[in-house]
C-alpha positions in Angstrom: 205.6 127.8 95.5 202.4 128.1 97.5 200.6 129.3 94.3 201.7 126.1 92.4 200.4 123.9 95.2 197.2 125.7 95.1 196.9 125.2 91.3 197.4 121.5 91.8 194.2 121.2 93.8 192.1 123.2 91.3 191.1 120.2 89.1 190.2 118.3 92.3 188.1 121.2 93.6 186.4 121.5 90.2 185.6 117.7 90.2 184.2 117.9 93.8 182.1 120.9 92.8 180.7 119.2 89.8 180.0 116.0 91.8 178.3 118.2 94.4 176.1 119.9 91.8 175.1 116.5 90.3 174.3 115.2 93.8 172.2 118.2 94.5 170.5 117.9 91.2 169.6 114.3 91.9 168.3 115.1 95.4 166.5 118.1 94.0 164.9 115.9 91.3 163.7 113.5 93.9 162.5 116.3 96.0 160.8 118.0 93.1 159.0 114.9 91.9 158.0 113.8 95.4 157.1 117.3 96.4 155.2 118.0 93.2 153.1 114.9 93.6 152.3 115.9 97.1 151.6 119.5 96.0 149.2 118.6 93.2 147.4 116.0 95.3 143.9 117.5 94.8 141.6 115.1 96.6 142.2 112.3 99.1 140.0 109.3 99.8 137.8 109.6 102.8 138.8 107.4 105.8 136.7 104.3 105.8 135.1 105.1 109.2 134.1 108.6 107.9 132.6 106.9 104.8 130.4 104.7 107.0 129.2 107.6 109.0 128.4 109.6 105.9 126.6 106.7 104.3 124.4 106.4 107.4 123.8 110.2 107.4 122.9 110.1 103.7 120.2 107.5 104.3 118.6 109.7 107.0 118.7 113.0 105.1 115.3 114.6 104.5 114.0 117.9 103.2 111.4 119.8 101.4 110.1 118.1 98.2 110.8 120.5 95.3 109.6 118.7 92.2 106.8 116.4 90.9 107.9 114.0 88.1 105.0 112.6 86.1 105.5 109.6 83.9 103.4 106.8 82.3 104.5 103.1 82.6 102.0 102.2 79.8 103.9 104.4 77.4 107.1 102.8 75.8 108.8 106.2 75.3 107.9 107.3 78.8 109.5 104.2 80.1 112.7 104.9 78.2 112.9 108.5 79.6 112.1 107.0 83.1 115.4 105.1 82.8 117.2 108.4 82.9 115.2 111.1 84.6 115.2 109.7 88.1 119.0 109.3 88.0 119.4 112.8 86.8 117.3 114.2 89.6 119.1 112.0 92.2 122.5 113.2 90.9 121.4 116.8 91.0 120.1 116.1 94.6 116.6 117.3 93.7 114.1 116.2 96.2 111.2 114.9 94.1 108.1 112.9 94.1 107.4 110.5 91.3 103.9 109.6 90.0 103.0 107.0 87.4 99.8 108.4 85.9 98.6 105.0 84.6 98.6 103.7 88.2 98.1 106.7 90.5 96.3 110.0 90.8 98.2 113.1 90.0 99.0 115.0 93.3 98.0 118.7 93.7 100.4 120.9 91.7 100.4 123.6 94.4 102.4 121.3 96.7 105.4 121.6 94.4 107.6 124.3 93.0 108.3 122.5 89.7 106.7 119.8 87.6 108.3 117.5 85.0 106.0 116.1 82.3 107.6 112.9 81.3 104.9 111.3 79.1 103.6 112.2 75.7 100.0 111.2 75.5 97.7 113.9 76.9 94.4 112.5 75.7 93.5 110.8 79.0 94.5 113.7 81.2 93.2 116.7 79.4 91.6 118.2 82.5 94.8 117.8 84.4 96.7 119.5 81.6 94.4 122.6 81.8 95.0 122.7 85.6 98.7 122.4 85.0 98.7 125.4 82.7 96.8 127.5 85.2 99.3 126.4 87.9 102.2 127.7 85.7 100.4 130.9 85.0 100.1 131.6 88.7 103.9 131.1 89.2 104.7 127.4 88.7 107.7 126.0 86.7 107.1 123.3 84.1 109.6 121.2 82.2 108.2 119.4 79.1 110.9 116.7 79.0 109.2 114.4 76.5 108.0 115.2 72.9 104.2 114.8 73.0 102.0 112.9 70.6 100.3 115.3 68.2 96.8 116.0 69.6 94.5 118.9 70.3 95.7 118.8 74.0 99.4 118.9 73.0 98.8 121.7 70.5 97.0 123.7 73.2 99.8 123.2 75.8 102.5 123.9 73.2 100.8 127.3 72.5 101.2 128.2 76.2 104.9 127.2 75.7 105.2 129.7 72.8 104.6 127.5 69.8 102.8 129.3 67.0 102.6 126.4 64.6 103.2 122.7 65.0 103.7 120.1 62.3 101.7 116.9 62.5 104.7 114.7 61.7 108.0 114.1 63.4 111.2 115.8 62.2 114.5 114.0 61.7 117.1 115.5 64.0 120.5 115.3 62.3 122.3 117.0 65.2 122.3 119.7 67.8 123.3 123.3 67.4 124.0 125.3 70.5 122.6 128.8 70.0 123.5 130.5 73.3 125.5 129.8 76.4 123.2 127.5 78.2 125.3 124.4 77.6 129.0 124.2 78.4 130.9 122.9 75.3 130.8 125.8 73.0 128.1 128.2 71.9 127.2 128.1 68.2 128.8 124.7 68.0 127.3 121.6 66.3 127.0 118.1 67.7 126.0 115.6 65.0 123.8 112.7 66.0 124.8 109.2 64.9 121.9 107.4 63.2 119.4 110.3 63.4 115.7 109.5 63.2 112.4 111.4 63.3 112.4 112.3 67.0 111.2 115.9 67.3 108.2 117.9 66.3 108.5 120.6 63.6 107.6 123.9 65.4 107.6 127.6 64.8 107.9 129.7 67.9 106.7 133.1 69.1 109.3 135.9 69.3 109.4 135.9 73.1 110.8 132.4 73.3 114.5 132.0 74.1 116.0 129.3 72.0 119.1 127.5 73.3 119.3 124.4 71.0 118.2 123.8 67.4 118.8 121.2 64.8 122.1 121.7 63.0 120.6 122.1 59.5 119.3 125.0 57.5 115.8 124.9 59.1 117.2 125.1 62.7 114.2 123.4 64.1 114.0 124.4 67.9 114.9 121.6 70.2 115.2 123.4 73.6 113.6 126.7 74.5 112.1 128.6 77.4 109.2 131.0 77.7 107.7 133.0 80.5 104.0 132.1 80.8 102.4 134.9 82.9 103.9 134.5 86.4 105.5 131.2 85.6 107.9 129.5 83.2 107.8 126.6 80.7 110.9 124.9 79.4 110.6 122.5 76.5 113.0 119.8 75.3 111.7 118.9 71.8 114.5 116.3 71.2 112.8 113.0 71.6 116.1 111.1 72.4 116.2 109.7 75.9 119.7 108.1 75.9 122.1 108.1 78.9 124.6 110.1 76.8 122.1 113.0 76.7 121.5 113.4 80.4 123.3 116.7 80.7 120.9 118.4 78.2 117.9 117.5 80.4 119.8 118.6 83.5 120.5 121.9 81.9 116.9 122.3 80.9 115.7 121.6 84.5 118.2 124.1 85.8 116.3 126.9 83.9 113.3 126.5 86.3 113.1 128.7 89.3 115.0 131.7 90.6 118.3 129.8 91.1 119.3 126.1 90.6 122.3 124.6 92.3 123.5 121.0 92.0 126.6 119.2 93.3 129.3 118.2 90.7 132.5 116.2 90.7 134.7 118.8 89.1 137.4 116.4 87.7 139.1 115.4 84.5 140.7 111.9 84.6 142.8 110.3 81.9 143.6 106.6 82.0 146.2 104.5 80.1 144.9 101.0 80.0 147.4 98.2 79.4 150.2 100.5 80.6 152.8 99.6 81.6 152.5 96.2 79.9 154.6 93.9 77.7 154.9 95.0 74.1 151.9 93.5 72.3 152.5 90.9 69.6 151.5 91.5 66.0 152.6 93.6 63.1 152.9 97.4 63.4 152.1 98.0 59.8 151.2 101.7 60.0 154.1 102.4 62.4 156.5 100.8 60.1 155.2 102.7 57.1 155.3 106.1 58.9 158.3 105.8 61.1 160.4 102.8 60.1 160.3 101.6 63.7 159.3 98.4 65.4 156.5 98.6 68.0 158.8 98.7 71.1 160.9 101.5 69.7 157.9 103.5 68.6 156.4 103.3 72.1 159.5 104.6 73.8 160.7 107.1 71.2 157.5 108.5 69.8 154.3 107.6 71.6 155.4 108.1 75.2 157.2 111.3 74.3 154.0 112.7 72.9 151.8 111.5 75.8 154.3 113.0 78.3 154.3 116.3 76.4 150.5 116.4 76.6 150.6 115.7 80.3 153.1 118.5 80.9 151.3 121.0 78.8 147.9 120.6 80.6 148.9 119.2 83.9 147.2 115.9 83.2 147.7 113.2 85.9 147.6 110.0 83.9 146.5 106.8 85.7 148.3 103.8 84.2 146.7 100.3 84.5 149.2 97.5 84.7 148.9 94.2 82.7 151.7 91.8 83.6 151.4 89.6 80.6 149.0 88.8 77.7 148.5 85.0 77.9 145.1 83.4 78.2 146.1 81.5 81.3 143.2 81.0 83.7 144.6 78.3 86.0 147.4 78.6 88.5 150.3 78.7 89.2 150.9 82.2 87.8 154.6 83.0 87.4 156.1 86.5 87.5 157.7 87.7 84.3 161.4 88.2 84.5 161.9 91.1 82.1 160.6 94.1 83.9 162.8 96.8 82.5 160.0 98.4 80.4 157.7 98.3 83.4 160.3 100.1 85.4 161.0 102.8 82.8 157.5 103.6 81.8 156.0 103.2 85.3 158.5 105.5 86.9 158.2 108.0 84.1 154.5 108.1 84.7 154.9 108.6 88.4 157.5 111.3 87.8 154.7 113.2 85.9 152.5 113.1 89.0 150.5 110.1 87.7 149.3 107.0 89.4 149.4 103.2 88.8 146.5 100.8 89.3 145.6 97.2 88.6 144.3 96.0 85.3 145.0 92.3 85.5 147.6 89.6 85.5 146.5 89.1 82.0 143.6 90.5 79.9 141.1 87.8 80.9 138.1 89.5 82.7 137.3 88.2 86.2 134.5 85.8 85.1 134.0 82.2 86.1 132.8 79.4 83.9 129.3 79.9 82.8 129.5 83.7 82.4 127.6 84.8 79.3 129.6 87.1 77.0 126.5 87.5 74.8 128.3 86.3 71.7 131.1 88.9 72.1 134.7 88.3 73.0 134.7 84.7 71.7 138.5 84.4 72.3 138.2 85.1 76.0 138.6 82.3 78.5 136.6 82.1 81.7 138.4 81.3 85.0 138.5 77.8 86.4 137.8 78.9 90.0 137.5 81.8 92.5 140.9 80.8 93.8 142.5 81.0 90.4 141.3 84.6 89.9 142.5 85.4 93.4 146.0 83.9 92.8 146.4 85.8 89.5 145.7 89.1 91.2 148.0 88.2 94.1 150.8 87.7 91.6 150.0 91.1 90.0 150.0 92.7 93.4 153.4 91.2 94.3 154.8 92.3 90.9 153.6 95.9 91.3 154.9 96.1 94.8 158.3 94.9 93.8 158.6 97.5 91.0 156.9 100.5 92.7 157.4 99.9 96.5 156.2 103.4 97.5 152.9 103.3 95.6 149.4 102.5 96.7 147.4 100.5 94.2 143.8 101.7 94.8 142.2 101.7 91.4 141.0 98.7 89.4 140.0 98.7 85.7 138.4 95.5 84.5 139.9 94.0 81.3 137.7 95.0 78.4 135.5 96.7 81.0 133.9 93.3 81.9 133.5 92.3 85.5 131.2 89.6 86.9 129.5 89.6 90.3 132.0 87.0 91.6 134.9 89.1 90.3 133.6 92.2 92.1 133.1 90.3 95.3 136.7 89.0 95.0 138.1 92.5 94.8 136.2 93.6 97.9 137.0 90.6 100.0 140.5 89.8 99.0 142.1 93.1 97.9 141.1 95.8 100.4 143.6 98.2 99.0 141.3 98.6 95.9 139.0 101.5 96.7 137.7 102.4 93.2 136.6 100.6 90.1 136.8 102.5 86.8 134.8 100.8 84.1 132.2 102.4 81.7 129.5 105.1 82.1 128.0 104.2 78.7 128.1 100.4 78.6 126.5 97.8 76.4 126.4 94.0 76.1 128.4 92.3 78.9 130.2 95.5 80.0 130.2 96.6 83.6 128.2 99.8 83.4 128.4 102.3 86.3 127.0 105.5 87.8 129.1 108.0 89.8 128.3 106.6 93.2 129.6 104.7 96.2 128.5 101.0 96.5 127.1 99.5 99.7 130.4 97.7 100.1 132.3 101.0 100.0 133.8 100.6 96.6 133.7 103.9 94.7 132.3 103.7 91.2 134.3 106.0 88.9 133.1 105.3 85.3 135.0 106.4 82.2 132.8 108.2 79.7 134.8 108.1 76.4 137.8 106.4 74.9 140.4 106.3 72.1 141.8 108.8 69.7 139.1 108.9 67.0 136.2 110.3 69.0 132.9 109.6 67.2 129.9 111.9 67.2 128.2 110.0 70.1 131.3 110.2 72.3 131.7 114.0 71.6 128.1 114.6 72.5 128.3 112.4 75.6 131.4 114.3 76.7 129.6 117.6 76.3 126.6 116.2 78.2 128.7 115.1 81.2 130.3 118.4 81.5 126.8 119.9 82.0 125.6 117.2 84.5 128.6 116.2 86.6 131.3 118.7 85.4 133.4 115.7 84.7 135.6 114.4 81.9 136.9 110.8 81.9 138.8 109.3 79.1 140.9 106.2 78.5 143.2 105.1 75.7 145.3 102.0 74.9 148.8 102.2 73.6 147.9 99.4 71.1 145.2 101.6 69.6 148.0 102.6 67.1 148.1 99.0 65.8 144.3 98.6 65.1 142.8 100.0 62.0 139.3 99.9 63.6 140.6 102.3 66.3 142.2 104.7 63.8 145.6 103.3 63.2 145.3 103.7 59.4 145.1 107.4 59.9 148.6 107.4 61.4 149.8 108.3 64.8 150.2 112.0 64.0 146.5 112.4 63.2 145.4 110.2 66.1 147.5 112.4 68.5 146.2 115.6 66.9 142.6 114.5 67.6 143.4 113.5 71.2 145.0 117.0 71.7 142.0 118.6 70.2 139.7 116.8 72.7 141.9 117.8 75.7 142.0 121.4 74.5 138.2 121.3 74.1 137.9 120.2 77.8 140.3 122.9 78.9 138.4 125.6 77.0 134.9 124.4 77.9 135.3 123.7 81.6 137.1 126.6 83.2 138.9 125.5 86.5 138.3 121.8 86.0 140.7 119.8 88.1 143.1 117.2 86.5 142.8 114.2 88.8 144.3 110.7 89.1 142.0 107.7 89.4 142.2 107.7 93.2 141.6 111.5 93.4 138.6 111.0 91.1 137.3 108.5 93.6 137.7 111.0 96.4 135.9 113.6 94.4 133.0 111.2 93.7 132.7 110.4 97.4 132.2 114.0 98.3 129.8 114.5 95.4 127.8 111.4 96.3 127.4 112.1 100.0 126.8 115.9 100.1 123.1 117.0 100.5 122.4 120.6 99.7 119.5 122.8 100.8 119.1 126.1 98.9 117.3 129.1 100.4 116.9 132.3 98.4 116.3 135.6 100.2 116.0 139.3 99.3 119.8 139.8 99.8 120.9 136.6 97.9 121.1 132.9 98.6 122.3 130.5 101.3 123.5 127.0 100.4 123.4 124.8 103.5 125.2 121.4 103.2 124.6 118.2 105.1 127.2 115.4 105.0 129.8 118.0 104.2 133.4 116.8 104.7 136.1 119.3 103.7 134.9 120.6 100.3 132.1 120.3 97.8 131.6 121.7 94.3 128.4 123.0 92.7 127.2 124.3 89.4 124.8 127.2 90.1 122.5 128.8 87.5 121.2 132.3 88.4 118.0 132.7 86.3 116.6 135.9 87.7 119.5 137.8 89.2 123.3 138.1 89.1 125.6 137.2 92.0 128.0 139.7 93.4 131.4 138.1 92.8 133.5 141.0 94.2 135.9 140.2 97.0 134.4 139.5 100.4 130.8 139.1 99.2 130.8 135.3 99.2 131.3 133.6 102.5 132.0 129.9 103.2 133.5 129.3 99.7 134.5 130.8 96.4 132.6 131.5 93.1 133.9 131.4 89.5 132.0 132.6 86.5 131.8 130.0 83.7 129.4 131.3 81.0 126.0 132.8 80.5 124.3 132.7 83.9 126.3 129.6 85.1 128.8 129.7 87.9 131.1 127.2 89.6 131.1 127.3 93.4 133.6 125.6 95.8 132.1 125.2 99.3 134.8 125.3 101.9 132.4 125.3 104.8 129.0 123.7 105.4 127.2 127.0 104.7 127.9 129.3 101.7 126.2 132.6 101.2 126.1 134.6 98.0 124.8 138.2 97.7 122.9 139.7 94.8 124.7 142.2 92.6 123.2 145.6 93.3 
């Protein structure tokens, strides 16, 4: 009898057990996602008071001048290089002195460890060129950063740099071929140049030159090499292209000078989803219909997002989604909240569950520009805003909308629609939306675009530019991505869901091919930059703060080197090139941080204390 009563309760017990398991699973899921997001939080933003203190300290930092940079304001090409070289040196935290040879006397070379020759006409400074070569021979380090004009003086200096023969005409450079492990991004890999021109000199080198980069044709004309000149060294960049997208090549060339070169880096890979979450864009999904037989909305939820999520899970990518509430051209209030928010809830929470972040893009896709803003003949369909108050009201509506959907989120990153932001728009963000701590626009801008450097503005906003975009990466973007790995150890990419609708952005190739190319790029970053951190937009801002403020001082000794850091907060990252000796990477030999081998003679160092010491390998 008792046995029958017991059996009666078995179904109830089973149901209670199942219910308990489901409850535990839901709690565990929330715990897992919440805990995982906390666990993978790589970098936090600095407290605003700390940021002010570090800004003041940065302004007062001084140290020994290491480098003399010579340029010529009367030379058009030297002016173009001058648009890049000072920023390269500033980002590498090189203490340098700059001299315009057309206006000033050249200082004494013996006061410096390194000299950069950033002009191409030597005819007016022949005596100084002879003195420069003597200085190198006695132990100096010289970077010829600019392709010189063909002259007796340039031929003579090139001979000291290991050039046996020089052509008297310029050579068309179709692309770069990496010959050794100087540059991150793949040895023996080619990087074609879009719209090549006659930019380099045709040269034949002596056998004791070490060649790192050549042209990517059958002639393999040398473009970057180094040579010991008696007790000193000469490094030559025979490229003749002085574009922002090539900065990392000049930084790597500079790092070959001296015994050791260490420079701070960001160490971060950020991936942004612009216009996401957002309403389904209007228009015909021609290629989607042909390939999948789906409408745009179903394609996004069933195909596109599944693939993007799989990519995030495979590599640990922390996507930052930038919300657009609607796609009207409304630029005058009142601004009404949309009523259908189901897609926002689904995609936004899915993104957050993957450890991602949500930021502001705009109430609509109209850039924050008042009447009178000059679009330079581009974006003719864009409206300008009626007033400052209208811009403010539109973003207040976006803020309320986001807070209602994602009440536990902080919205700290802003991406300008079409990467356009006026001075008034930027002032609005600072004054009216203090939650915004970072702006992510473009590193390589043109026309009316808001172009940025990796820095912190005087108003405290962190500038976190994106370097490349889309699925069909052209040659310039690929080369620029490689360059930025070598300067800032950074990758920053953005995409739009509606790229799959636009033939100009690759839609005619089909989503499968577009996705394959995106995966190829992500895989290239993973393989080229060992240990790079996958960051959200806010984490990238925190990483940029630490990079921007830290001031290193490097001292080499008989036992090794000491890296002393001013404005150190809690961590800092450095690329270090050991040109004359190898570091001891065995356990316990590095104090104050960690060291990781990358390739060639290049290492990644994480500073965990204000002083890092590294011993020589015996």
